KEMARRO-705898 format. One record per residue (C-alpha): residue number from 1; residue in one letter; x, y, z. Coordinates in steps of 0.1 Angstrom, whole numbers. Layout:
N
<torro><kolse>NUM</kolse><pake>A</pake><u>X</u><v>Y</v><w>Z</w></torro>
...
This chain:
185
<torro><kolse>1</kolse><pake>M</pake><u>1649</u><v>964</v><w>2627</w></torro>
<torro><kolse>2</kolse><pake>S</pake><u>1655</u><v>927</v><w>2630</w></torro>
<torro><kolse>3</kolse><pake>E</pake><u>1630</u><v>897</v><w>2636</w></torro>
<torro><kolse>4</kolse><pake>K</pake><u>1638</u><v>892</v><w>2670</w></torro>
<torro><kolse>5</kolse><pake>R</pake><u>1633</u><v>927</v><w>2678</w></torro>
<torro><kolse>6</kolse><pake>N</pake><u>1603</u><v>928</v><w>2665</w></torro>
<torro><kolse>7</kolse><pake>K</pake><u>1591</u><v>896</v><w>2681</w></torro>
<torro><kolse>8</kolse><pake>L</pake><u>1603</u><v>911</v><w>2717</w></torro>
<torro><kolse>9</kolse><pake>E</pake><u>1586</u><v>939</v><w>2710</w></torro>
<torro><kolse>10</kolse><pake>Q</pake><u>1551</u><v>921</v><w>2698</w></torro>
<torro><kolse>11</kolse><pake>I</pake><u>1554</u><v>897</v><w>2727</w></torro>
<torro><kolse>12</kolse><pake>A</pake><u>1561</u><v>926</v><w>2755</w></torro>
<torro><kolse>13</kolse><pake>A</pake><u>1531</u><v>951</v><w>2741</w></torro>
<torro><kolse>14</kolse><pake>D</pake><u>1508</u><v>914</v><w>2745</w></torro>
<torro><kolse>15</kolse><pake>S</pake><u>1522</u><v>912</v><w>2777</w></torro>
<torro><kolse>16</kolse><pake>V</pake><u>1516</u><v>950</v><w>2792</w></torro>
<torro><kolse>17</kolse><pake>Q</pake><u>1488</u><v>951</v><w>2776</w></torro>
<torro><kolse>18</kolse><pake>R</pake><u>1474</u><v>920</v><w>2795</w></torro>
<torro><kolse>19</kolse><pake>S</pake><u>1491</u><v>926</v><w>2831</w></torro>
<torro><kolse>20</kolse><pake>G</pake><u>1511</u><v>961</v><w>2833</w></torro>
<torro><kolse>21</kolse><pake>F</pake><u>1538</u><v>967</v><w>2824</w></torro>
<torro><kolse>22</kolse><pake>H</pake><u>1553</u><v>971</v><w>2858</w></torro>
<torro><kolse>23</kolse><pake>N</pake><u>1550</u><v>931</v><w>2853</w></torro>
<torro><kolse>24</kolse><pake>L</pake><u>1569</u><v>924</v><w>2828</w></torro>
<torro><kolse>25</kolse><pake>S</pake><u>1604</u><v>911</v><w>2831</w></torro>
<torro><kolse>26</kolse><pake>F</pake><u>1629</u><v>910</v><w>2805</w></torro>
<torro><kolse>27</kolse><pake>R</pake><u>1641</u><v>870</v><w>2820</w></torro>
<torro><kolse>28</kolse><pake>T</pake><u>1603</u><v>861</v><w>2813</w></torro>
<torro><kolse>29</kolse><pake>L</pake><u>1602</u><v>879</v><w>2776</w></torro>
<torro><kolse>30</kolse><pake>A</pake><u>1637</u><v>862</v><w>2769</w></torro>
<torro><kolse>31</kolse><pake>N</pake><u>1618</u><v>827</v><w>2779</w></torro>
<torro><kolse>32</kolse><pake>E</pake><u>1589</u><v>836</v><w>2754</w></torro>
<torro><kolse>33</kolse><pake>V</pake><u>1607</u><v>844</v><w>2726</w></torro>
<torro><kolse>34</kolse><pake>G</pake><u>1633</u><v>816</v><w>2733</w></torro>
<torro><kolse>35</kolse><pake>V</pake><u>1669</u><v>836</v><w>2737</w></torro>
<torro><kolse>36</kolse><pake>K</pake><u>1688</u><v>844</v><w>2771</w></torro>
<torro><kolse>37</kolse><pake>S</pake><u>1679</u><v>878</v><w>2791</w></torro>
<torro><kolse>38</kolse><pake>S</pake><u>1708</u><v>893</v><w>2778</w></torro>
<torro><kolse>39</kolse><pake>S</pake><u>1696</u><v>889</v><w>2742</w></torro>
<torro><kolse>40</kolse><pake>V</pake><u>1670</u><v>913</v><w>2752</w></torro>
<torro><kolse>41</kolse><pake>H</pake><u>1695</u><v>940</v><w>2773</w></torro>
<torro><kolse>42</kolse><pake>Y</pake><u>1711</u><v>938</v><w>2735</w></torro>
<torro><kolse>43</kolse><pake>Y</pake><u>1679</u><v>958</v><w>2723</w></torro>
<torro><kolse>44</kolse><pake>F</pake><u>1668</u><v>975</v><w>2750</w></torro>
<torro><kolse>45</kolse><pake>P</pake><u>1693</u><v>984</v><w>2775</w></torro>
<torro><kolse>46</kolse><pake>E</pake><u>1671</u><v>990</v><w>2799</w></torro>
<torro><kolse>47</kolse><pake>K</pake><u>1634</u><v>988</v><w>2807</w></torro>
<torro><kolse>48</kolse><pake>A</pake><u>1629</u><v>1028</v><w>2801</w></torro>
<torro><kolse>49</kolse><pake>H</pake><u>1642</u><v>1019</v><w>2762</w></torro>
<torro><kolse>50</kolse><pake>L</pake><u>1617</u><v>990</v><w>2758</w></torro>
<torro><kolse>51</kolse><pake>A</pake><u>1586</u><v>1011</v><w>2771</w></torro>
<torro><kolse>52</kolse><pake>T</pake><u>1598</u><v>1038</v><w>2744</w></torro>
<torro><kolse>53</kolse><pake>A</pake><u>1598</u><v>1010</v><w>2717</w></torro>
<torro><kolse>54</kolse><pake>L</pake><u>1561</u><v>1001</v><w>2727</w></torro>
<torro><kolse>55</kolse><pake>L</pake><u>1546</u><v>1032</v><w>2731</w></torro>
<torro><kolse>56</kolse><pake>E</pake><u>1565</u><v>1045</v><w>2696</w></torro>
<torro><kolse>57</kolse><pake>N</pake><u>1549</u><v>1014</v><w>2680</w></torro>
<torro><kolse>58</kolse><pake>Y</pake><u>1516</u><v>1016</v><w>2695</w></torro>
<torro><kolse>59</kolse><pake>I</pake><u>1512</u><v>1054</v><w>2691</w></torro>
<torro><kolse>60</kolse><pake>A</pake><u>1522</u><v>1049</v><w>2653</w></torro>
<torro><kolse>61</kolse><pake>A</pake><u>1495</u><v>1018</v><w>2647</w></torro>
<torro><kolse>62</kolse><pake>F</pake><u>1469</u><v>1039</v><w>2661</w></torro>
<torro><kolse>63</kolse><pake>T</pake><u>1478</u><v>1073</v><w>2647</w></torro>
<torro><kolse>64</kolse><pake>A</pake><u>1473</u><v>1051</v><w>2616</w></torro>
<torro><kolse>65</kolse><pake>Q</pake><u>1440</u><v>1042</v><w>2623</w></torro>
<torro><kolse>66</kolse><pake>L</pake><u>1428</u><v>1074</v><w>2630</w></torro>
<torro><kolse>67</kolse><pake>D</pake><u>1444</u><v>1087</v><w>2592</w></torro>
<torro><kolse>68</kolse><pake>D</pake><u>1429</u><v>1056</v><w>2577</w></torro>
<torro><kolse>69</kolse><pake>I</pake><u>1391</u><v>1067</v><w>2593</w></torro>
<torro><kolse>70</kolse><pake>D</pake><u>1401</u><v>1106</v><w>2580</w></torro>
<torro><kolse>71</kolse><pake>S</pake><u>1406</u><v>1089</v><w>2547</w></torro>
<torro><kolse>72</kolse><pake>R</pake><u>1372</u><v>1081</v><w>2541</w></torro>
<torro><kolse>73</kolse><pake>N</pake><u>1345</u><v>1097</v><w>2533</w></torro>
<torro><kolse>74</kolse><pake>L</pake><u>1323</u><v>1089</v><w>2563</w></torro>
<torro><kolse>75</kolse><pake>S</pake><u>1294</u><v>1112</v><w>2582</w></torro>
<torro><kolse>76</kolse><pake>L</pake><u>1306</u><v>1119</v><w>2621</w></torro>
<torro><kolse>77</kolse><pake>T</pake><u>1285</u><v>1087</v><w>2632</w></torro>
<torro><kolse>78</kolse><pake>K</pake><u>1303</u><v>1064</v><w>2613</w></torro>
<torro><kolse>79</kolse><pake>K</pake><u>1336</u><v>1080</v><w>2621</w></torro>
<torro><kolse>80</kolse><pake>L</pake><u>1331</u><v>1079</v><w>2658</w></torro>
<torro><kolse>81</kolse><pake>D</pake><u>1314</u><v>1043</v><w>2654</w></torro>
<torro><kolse>82</kolse><pake>A</pake><u>1352</u><v>1035</v><w>2638</w></torro>
<torro><kolse>83</kolse><pake>F</pake><u>1367</u><v>1050</v><w>2664</w></torro>
<torro><kolse>84</kolse><pake>I</pake><u>1353</u><v>1028</v><w>2693</w></torro>
<torro><kolse>85</kolse><pake>K</pake><u>1357</u><v>998</v><w>2671</w></torro>
<torro><kolse>86</kolse><pake>I</pake><u>1391</u><v>1003</v><w>2679</w></torro>
<torro><kolse>87</kolse><pake>F</pake><u>1385</u><v>996</v><w>2719</w></torro>
<torro><kolse>88</kolse><pake>E</pake><u>1362</u><v>972</v><w>2707</w></torro>
<torro><kolse>89</kolse><pake>K</pake><u>1389</u><v>953</v><w>2691</w></torro>
<torro><kolse>90</kolse><pake>V</pake><u>1413</u><v>958</v><w>2723</w></torro>
<torro><kolse>91</kolse><pake>I</pake><u>1385</u><v>944</v><w>2747</w></torro>
<torro><kolse>92</kolse><pake>K</pake><u>1378</u><v>919</v><w>2728</w></torro>
<torro><kolse>93</kolse><pake>E</pake><u>1416</u><v>905</v><w>2729</w></torro>
<torro><kolse>94</kolse><pake>D</pake><u>1410</u><v>908</v><w>2767</w></torro>
<torro><kolse>95</kolse><pake>K</pake><u>1433</u><v>933</v><w>2763</w></torro>
<torro><kolse>96</kolse><pake>L</pake><u>1437</u><v>970</v><w>2777</w></torro>
<torro><kolse>97</kolse><pake>C</pake><u>1448</u><v>1003</v><w>2751</w></torro>
<torro><kolse>98</kolse><pake>L</pake><u>1490</u><v>996</v><w>2759</w></torro>
<torro><kolse>99</kolse><pake>C</pake><u>1488</u><v>1037</v><w>2767</w></torro>
<torro><kolse>100</kolse><pake>G</pake><u>1455</u><v>1032</v><w>2790</w></torro>
<torro><kolse>101</kolse><pake>M</pake><u>1477</u><v>1005</v><w>2809</w></torro>
<torro><kolse>102</kolse><pake>M</pake><u>1510</u><v>1023</v><w>2810</w></torro>
<torro><kolse>103</kolse><pake>A</pake><u>1488</u><v>1053</v><w>2820</w></torro>
<torro><kolse>104</kolse><pake>A</pake><u>1483</u><v>1036</v><w>2852</w></torro>
<torro><kolse>105</kolse><pake>E</pake><u>1518</u><v>1031</v><w>2861</w></torro>
<torro><kolse>106</kolse><pake>V</pake><u>1528</u><v>1065</v><w>2847</w></torro>
<torro><kolse>107</kolse><pake>S</pake><u>1548</u><v>1071</v><w>2880</w></torro>
<torro><kolse>108</kolse><pake>T</pake><u>1573</u><v>1039</v><w>2869</w></torro>
<torro><kolse>109</kolse><pake>L</pake><u>1581</u><v>1059</v><w>2840</w></torro>
<torro><kolse>110</kolse><pake>N</pake><u>1612</u><v>1079</v><w>2831</w></torro>
<torro><kolse>111</kolse><pake>K</pake><u>1604</u><v>1117</v><w>2814</w></torro>
<torro><kolse>112</kolse><pake>Q</pake><u>1606</u><v>1106</v><w>2777</w></torro>
<torro><kolse>113</kolse><pake>N</pake><u>1580</u><v>1080</v><w>2781</w></torro>
<torro><kolse>114</kolse><pake>R</pake><u>1557</u><v>1102</v><w>2802</w></torro>
<torro><kolse>115</kolse><pake>I</pake><u>1559</u><v>1122</v><w>2771</w></torro>
<torro><kolse>116</kolse><pake>L</pake><u>1550</u><v>1098</v><w>2747</w></torro>
<torro><kolse>117</kolse><pake>L</pake><u>1520</u><v>1090</v><w>2771</w></torro>
<torro><kolse>118</kolse><pake>S</pake><u>1507</u><v>1121</v><w>2771</w></torro>
<torro><kolse>119</kolse><pake>S</pake><u>1512</u><v>1126</v><w>2737</w></torro>
<torro><kolse>120</kolse><pake>Y</pake><u>1488</u><v>1096</v><w>2727</w></torro>
<torro><kolse>121</kolse><pake>F</pake><u>1459</u><v>1110</v><w>2748</w></torro>
<torro><kolse>122</kolse><pake>S</pake><u>1467</u><v>1146</v><w>2733</w></torro>
<torro><kolse>123</kolse><pake>R</pake><u>1467</u><v>1132</v><w>2694</w></torro>
<torro><kolse>124</kolse><pake>A</pake><u>1432</u><v>1112</v><w>2704</w></torro>
<torro><kolse>125</kolse><pake>E</pake><u>1415</u><v>1141</v><w>2720</w></torro>
<torro><kolse>126</kolse><pake>K</pake><u>1425</u><v>1169</v><w>2691</w></torro>
<torro><kolse>127</kolse><pake>W</pake><u>1415</u><v>1139</v><w>2666</w></torro>
<torro><kolse>128</kolse><pake>I</pake><u>1382</u><v>1138</v><w>2684</w></torro>
<torro><kolse>129</kolse><pake>S</pake><u>1378</u><v>1174</v><w>2688</w></torro>
<torro><kolse>130</kolse><pake>Q</pake><u>1388</u><v>1186</v><w>2653</w></torro>
<torro><kolse>131</kolse><pake>L</pake><u>1364</u><v>1157</v><w>2637</w></torro>
<torro><kolse>132</kolse><pake>L</pake><u>1335</u><v>1173</v><w>2661</w></torro>
<torro><kolse>133</kolse><pake>I</pake><u>1339</u><v>1206</v><w>2645</w></torro>
<torro><kolse>134</kolse><pake>N</pake><u>1342</u><v>1196</v><w>2610</w></torro>
<torro><kolse>135</kolse><pake>H</pake><u>1309</u><v>1179</v><w>2620</w></torro>
<torro><kolse>136</kolse><pake>E</pake><u>1295</u><v>1208</v><w>2641</w></torro>
<torro><kolse>137</kolse><pake>V</pake><u>1263</u><v>1206</v><w>2623</w></torro>
<torro><kolse>138</kolse><pake>E</pake><u>1255</u><v>1170</v><w>2629</w></torro>
<torro><kolse>139</kolse><pake>L</pake><u>1261</u><v>1175</v><w>2668</w></torro>
<torro><kolse>140</kolse><pake>N</pake><u>1232</u><v>1179</v><w>2690</w></torro>
<torro><kolse>141</kolse><pake>I</pake><u>1253</u><v>1191</v><w>2722</w></torro>
<torro><kolse>142</kolse><pake>D</pake><u>1262</u><v>1228</v><w>2729</w></torro>
<torro><kolse>143</kolse><pake>I</pake><u>1299</u><v>1218</v><w>2744</w></torro>
<torro><kolse>144</kolse><pake>D</pake><u>1335</u><v>1229</v><w>2735</w></torro>
<torro><kolse>145</kolse><pake>P</pake><u>1347</u><v>1205</v><w>2713</w></torro>
<torro><kolse>146</kolse><pake>Q</pake><u>1378</u><v>1200</v><w>2737</w></torro>
<torro><kolse>147</kolse><pake>V</pake><u>1357</u><v>1191</v><w>2765</w></torro>
<torro><kolse>148</kolse><pake>L</pake><u>1337</u><v>1169</v><w>2748</w></torro>
<torro><kolse>149</kolse><pake>S</pake><u>1368</u><v>1150</v><w>2734</w></torro>
<torro><kolse>150</kolse><pake>K</pake><u>1384</u><v>1147</v><w>2765</w></torro>
<torro><kolse>151</kolse><pake>T</pake><u>1351</u><v>1134</v><w>2782</w></torro>
<torro><kolse>152</kolse><pake>I</pake><u>1349</u><v>1107</v><w>2751</w></torro>
<torro><kolse>153</kolse><pake>M</pake><u>1383</u><v>1093</v><w>2755</w></torro>
<torro><kolse>154</kolse><pake>S</pake><u>1385</u><v>1091</v><w>2792</w></torro>
<torro><kolse>155</kolse><pake>G</pake><u>1352</u><v>1075</v><w>2787</w></torro>
<torro><kolse>156</kolse><pake>L</pake><u>1360</u><v>1047</v><w>2763</w></torro>
<torro><kolse>157</kolse><pake>E</pake><u>1391</u><v>1041</v><w>2784</w></torro>
<torro><kolse>158</kolse><pake>G</pake><u>1377</u><v>1035</v><w>2812</w></torro>
<torro><kolse>159</kolse><pake>A</pake><u>1351</u><v>1014</v><w>2803</w></torro>
<torro><kolse>160</kolse><pake>I</pake><u>1375</u><v>989</v><w>2785</w></torro>
<torro><kolse>161</kolse><pake>L</pake><u>1390</u><v>988</v><w>2821</w></torro>
<torro><kolse>162</kolse><pake>I</pake><u>1360</u><v>981</v><w>2840</w></torro>
<torro><kolse>163</kolse><pake>D</pake><u>1346</u><v>959</v><w>2811</w></torro>
<torro><kolse>164</kolse><pake>R</pake><u>1377</u><v>937</v><w>2813</w></torro>
<torro><kolse>165</kolse><pake>V</pake><u>1369</u><v>930</v><w>2852</w></torro>
<torro><kolse>166</kolse><pake>D</pake><u>1335</u><v>916</v><w>2837</w></torro>
<torro><kolse>167</kolse><pake>R</pake><u>1350</u><v>902</v><w>2803</w></torro>
<torro><kolse>168</kolse><pake>G</pake><u>1322</u><v>921</v><w>2788</w></torro>
<torro><kolse>169</kolse><pake>M</pake><u>1315</u><v>952</v><w>2769</w></torro>
<torro><kolse>170</kolse><pake>E</pake><u>1286</u><v>967</v><w>2785</w></torro>
<torro><kolse>171</kolse><pake>R</pake><u>1304</u><v>1001</v><w>2793</w></torro>
<torro><kolse>172</kolse><pake>L</pake><u>1317</u><v>1005</v><w>2759</w></torro>
<torro><kolse>173</kolse><pake>K</pake><u>1282</u><v>997</v><w>2745</w></torro>
<torro><kolse>174</kolse><pake>A</pake><u>1269</u><v>1021</v><w>2772</w></torro>
<torro><kolse>175</kolse><pake>Q</pake><u>1297</u><v>1044</v><w>2757</w></torro>
<torro><kolse>176</kolse><pake>R</pake><u>1289</u><v>1043</v><w>2723</w></torro>
<torro><kolse>177</kolse><pake>I</pake><u>1247</u><v>1047</v><w>2730</w></torro>
<torro><kolse>178</kolse><pake>L</pake><u>1261</u><v>1080</v><w>2750</w></torro>
<torro><kolse>179</kolse><pake>I</pake><u>1283</u><v>1093</v><w>2720</w></torro>
<torro><kolse>180</kolse><pake>N</pake><u>1254</u><v>1086</v><w>2697</w></torro>
<torro><kolse>181</kolse><pake>K</pake><u>1227</u><v>1107</v><w>2719</w></torro>
<torro><kolse>182</kolse><pake>L</pake><u>1251</u><v>1136</v><w>2710</w></torro>
<torro><kolse>183</kolse><pake>L</pake><u>1244</u><v>1135</v><w>2674</w></torro>
<torro><kolse>184</kolse><pake>K</pake><u>1217</u><v>1146</v><w>2656</w></torro>
<torro><kolse>185</kolse><pake>K</pake><u>1192</u><v>1126</v><w>2644</w></torro>
């Protein structure tokens, strides 16, 4: 991948995580990188192509983080803590999850990008669900792992969204407490 394309993607991802995909313009992106907007169109003929690249990159990085957590021999508590830290890092940077931000604008995305977006949430929920199944003896609650995984994922995404309003992490901390209460002590 060219250095210029990589820089365009990085700046675009940062912009989307801070102010949304709808607010991103090729002209602004070009100005930030120091190129003409025609150069942006060279790499991304349409905004949908840029969305695809951003989603694919974000999903790949997120999957790598999940794989890293899986590779470590940790308890359920420590694995869930590592998962929550992914969201903490995002909110500490005054951003939102790229996929969470794009989910808010799902009606503006094409079919391919909606499928990618859906795959992100499905992947996360399946990962949590499998984690809960693998560590069921450590659970303090009798709820279907798939239902609980959806609850955890939506709770974390919602927490960083609302915490961003206050520029704090109180809701994310509350999610951590709730998730830890689901575990046997």
